[in-house]
C-alpha positions as CSV (number, residue, x, y, z in Angstrom):
1,M,-33.6,-231.2,14.3
2,N,-36.9,-231.3,15.7
3,Q,-36.4,-227.7,17.3
4,Q,-34.9,-226.4,14.3
5,L,-37.8,-227.6,12.0
6,E,-40.1,-225.9,14.5
7,L,-38.3,-222.6,14.1
8,L,-38.4,-222.7,10.6
9,E,-41.8,-224.0,10.7
10,T,-42.3,-220.4,12.9
11,K,-40.6,-218.6,10.6
12,V,-42.4,-219.6,7.5
13,A,-45.6,-218.6,9.0
14,F,-44.5,-215.2,10.7
15,Q,-43.5,-214.9,6.5
16,E,-47.0,-216.0,5.4
17,M,-48.5,-213.6,8.0
18,T,-46.2,-210.3,6.8
19,I,-47.0,-211.3,3.1
20,E,-50.7,-211.1,3.4
21,E,-50.3,-208.1,5.6
22,L,-48.2,-206.5,2.5
23,N,-50.9,-207.6,-0.3
24,Q,-53.6,-206.1,1.7
25,M,-51.6,-202.8,1.8
26,V,-51.0,-202.9,-1.7
27,I,-54.7,-203.3,-2.7
28,N,-55.7,-200.2,-0.3
29,L,-53.2,-197.9,-1.9
30,Q,-54.1,-199.3,-5.8
31,A,-57.6,-198.6,-4.9
32,D,-56.4,-195.2,-3.4
33,I,-54.5,-194.5,-6.6
34,S,-57.5,-194.9,-8.6
35,K,-59.7,-192.4,-6.4
36,L,-56.9,-190.1,-7.1
37,K,-56.4,-190.5,-10.8
38,E,-60.5,-190.3,-11.3
39,Q,-60.0,-187.1,-9.3
40,L,-57.3,-185.8,-10.9
41,M,-59.0,-186.5,-14.5
42,L,-62.1,-184.9,-13.6
43,L,-60.4,-181.7,-12.2
44,S,-58.5,-181.6,-15.0
45,Q,-61.3,-181.3,-17.3
46,K,-63.3,-178.6,-15.2
47,L,-59.7,-176.6,-15.5
48,Q,-60.3,-177.1,-19.2
49,A,-63.6,-176.2,-19.4
50,T,-63.2,-172.9,-17.3
51,Q,-60.2,-171.7,-18.4
52,T,-60.2,-169.0,-21.3
53,S,-57.9,-168.2,-23.9
54,N,-55.3,-165.0,-23.9
55,I,-55.7,-164.5,-27.4
56,A,-58.7,-162.1,-28.4
57,N,-61.6,-162.8,-30.8
58,L,-60.3,-160.8,-34.0
59,S,-63.9,-158.9,-33.3
60,E,-62.4,-157.9,-29.9
61,E,-58.9,-157.4,-30.5
62,T,-58.0,-153.7,-30.5
63,P,-56.3,-151.9,-34.3
64,P,-52.4,-151.6,-33.8
65,P,-51.4,-148.0,-32.9
66,H,-50.5,-147.4,-37.0
67,Y,-53.7,-147.8,-37.9
């Protein structure tokens, strides 16, 4: 009985350590995801700012051939 109790305590201690390690991994990954989201948003804004429209202004538009 005493040996079984020690075995259970050992298993619980190992599980607590594993849970703590996994929790730290989740925290680190969440920080990485937040940084990547911010970088993606900045890149998206830069791309939108540099993109030009494929439609020309009326003043730049050449008249159709039937004119």
